[in-house]
N, C-alpha and C positions, 0 to 999 in steps of 0.2 A: 460654855458659860454665856449667859444671856447678856447682851450689850445693854448698858443703861440708856434710858430715854433722856435726851437733852431737850429741854423746853426753852425756847428763846422768848424773852419778855422785854417789852420796851421800858425805858426809864420814864419816870414822871407820873402824870395823872392816871393813865390807863391802868398801871399796876395798882394804884390806890383803890380803884374801883374793882379790880380783879381779885383782890385779897379775900373778900367774903366768899367768892365762888370757890377759890382754892381751898379755903377752910372747910367748906361743905363737902368737898371731895377728899379731904384729909391730907392735903399736901401743904406743908409749911416749910419755908426756907430757913436756913441758918440765920442767926442774928445779924451777921455781917451784911446780908443782902439789903437791910434797911439802913445801913450806915453809909451815907452819901460820901463820907471822906475815905471809905474803903477803896483801895486800888484793885481789889479782886474783881474778876469778870465772870467767873464760874463759881457756883455755890451749890453745896450739898443741900438736900432736903431731909425731912424725917422719913422719906421713903428711900431705901438704899439703892433702888434701881432708877431713881429719877433725880436729875440735877437741873438747875436753872443757869442760863447765861443772861446777863443784863446788857443790852446793846441799844443803840439808837433805833427808833421806830422804823426808819427806812431800811436799816440793816437786818431787821427781823426776817423780812420776806426773803432776802438773799441767803441768809444762813439756812433757812428751811428749804428753799428751792434747790440749793446745791447739796443738801444732805448733811451739812455740818450739824444741824439740829433736826430733829424729826417732827417737832411740833412747835408752834409759836402762836402768839397773839399779836394781831396787827390791824390797823385801821383799814377800812374798805378803800380809802383814798390811796393808800400805798399799793394795795392789790391792783387797782385800776392803773396806777402809774407804771408799774413794772410788767403787769400781765404775764407773769411766769406760768408756762404751761405745766410745770412740775409741781404746782401747788393745788391742793384740794382744800376748799373752805367749807366744811360741813356745818358750822354753827355760827349764827349771828349771836354774839354774847349780850347784846343790848346795852353795852357800856361804851364810854368814850364818845358819846354822841355829840356831834357838832355838824358843821356844814362847810363845804368848800365853796368859797364865794369870790366874785370879782368886786374889788372896791376901788374907789377913786376919790380925789379931793372933793370936799363938800361943794366948793365953788364950781367945779367942773360938772358935778352931778346935777346941779340946779337946771342946767339947760341941755343935759345930755339925754339921749334916747338909745339904749342898748340895741333896740330893734333896727336901728339905722346904721349900725357899725358895718364897715366893710374891711377895715384894717385896724388892728389895735397892737400896741406895744405894751407888754406886761412883764413885770418881774415876778418870778414864781419858782418854787422848788418842784413844781409839777409840769415840766414842759411837755411831756408826752400826752398827759391827760388834757392839758389846756389846748394843745394843737388839735387833738381829736375832737374835743367839744366844739370848738369854733369852726373847724373845717366842715363838720356836719351841718353847720348853719350858714355856710358860705362866707365865713369871715376869715381873713388871713390874720393869724396871730403870730407876731414876732415875740418870742419868749427869751427873756434874759434870766438865766438860772442863778438863783441865790439860795443859800442854805439857811438864811435867817435874816432878821432885821428888815423884812420886806417893806415895812411901813415907811422906811427912809427913802425908798426909791422915788416916789412922786415928789417928795420934798426936795430932793437933791438933783432932780432932773434926769434920773436914770431911765424911768418909764412913768408914763402918766397914770398907769393902773397897776394893780397887783392881783394875783390869785393866791389865796391863802386860806387856811382853816380859820373859822370864826365860831366862837362859842357865845360869849356874852356881848361881844362887840365893843367892849371897853377899850381894848388896845387900839382899835381903829379910831374910836372917838378921840382918844388922847392924842392921836397923831393927825387929826383933822381929816379923816377919811370916813367914807360911808359905803355900805354895801349897795350895789346896784343890780346884781344878778347872782343867783345861786347855781353853781355847776352841778353839785350833788350833795345829798345828805350822807353823812358819814357815821359809821358805828364800828366797833371792834369785832373782828372775826377770829375764830379759832382756825388756824391753818395747819395742814399736815403735808409732809413730803409724800407724793403719790407712790413712789417706789417703796418707801418705808411702810406705808399703809398696806400695800399689796403683800409685802414679805413679812409683815408682823405676825407673830404667833398668836395674836388676839389681844395683846396688851393695849395697842393703840385704839382699836374699836371699842374695847371695854372702857378705856379712859374717856373717850368721846361720849359714850353713853352716860357715864357718871357725871360728866360736866353738863350734859344735856339735862339730866335730872336736877342738877343744882340750880339751873336757871329757869326751869319751868315752874 
């Protein structure tokens, strides 16, 4: 009997932008998937051999890398942070676009020059990516890992600067912060477990081609 494909999808904005692509390839989840009050984590689709799991964006890469799910959708920021060797990312879906930036209080930014930094202390949920970025530039980055509410760190004295995703910049502005440097541009990628891809009977490559056709 053929094992069903499990596709790991992130909660929130990325899935909203992903829906039209999934519809084009003919995959639609059960109604509970869209019910935010639902406690379910795995959902059937209109395809009997495909199911979805709905998890945090950072966990998508882990589920796929360790083979608990065969396919997933995740931001390039998460791929860079974890750098799992067991992941294959064949497609840039062109959705979920934003940037990973460093931000600081407006008052500090007025007299600050990022080119002159030698040591910085930042709050971020991307310690690996942040360390690597600044190490390549000869800057020692002391990273305090937070899972959210990054914008509070400068206000409460935890760290003068933050590294976080930025889209419109409205959240930064509301908290008295401003972007001073961009670490990377971010978009969502289709990811596949390498072993699952190699051992697939053709279903995974076929699905990749269908998705590729839907975004072209």
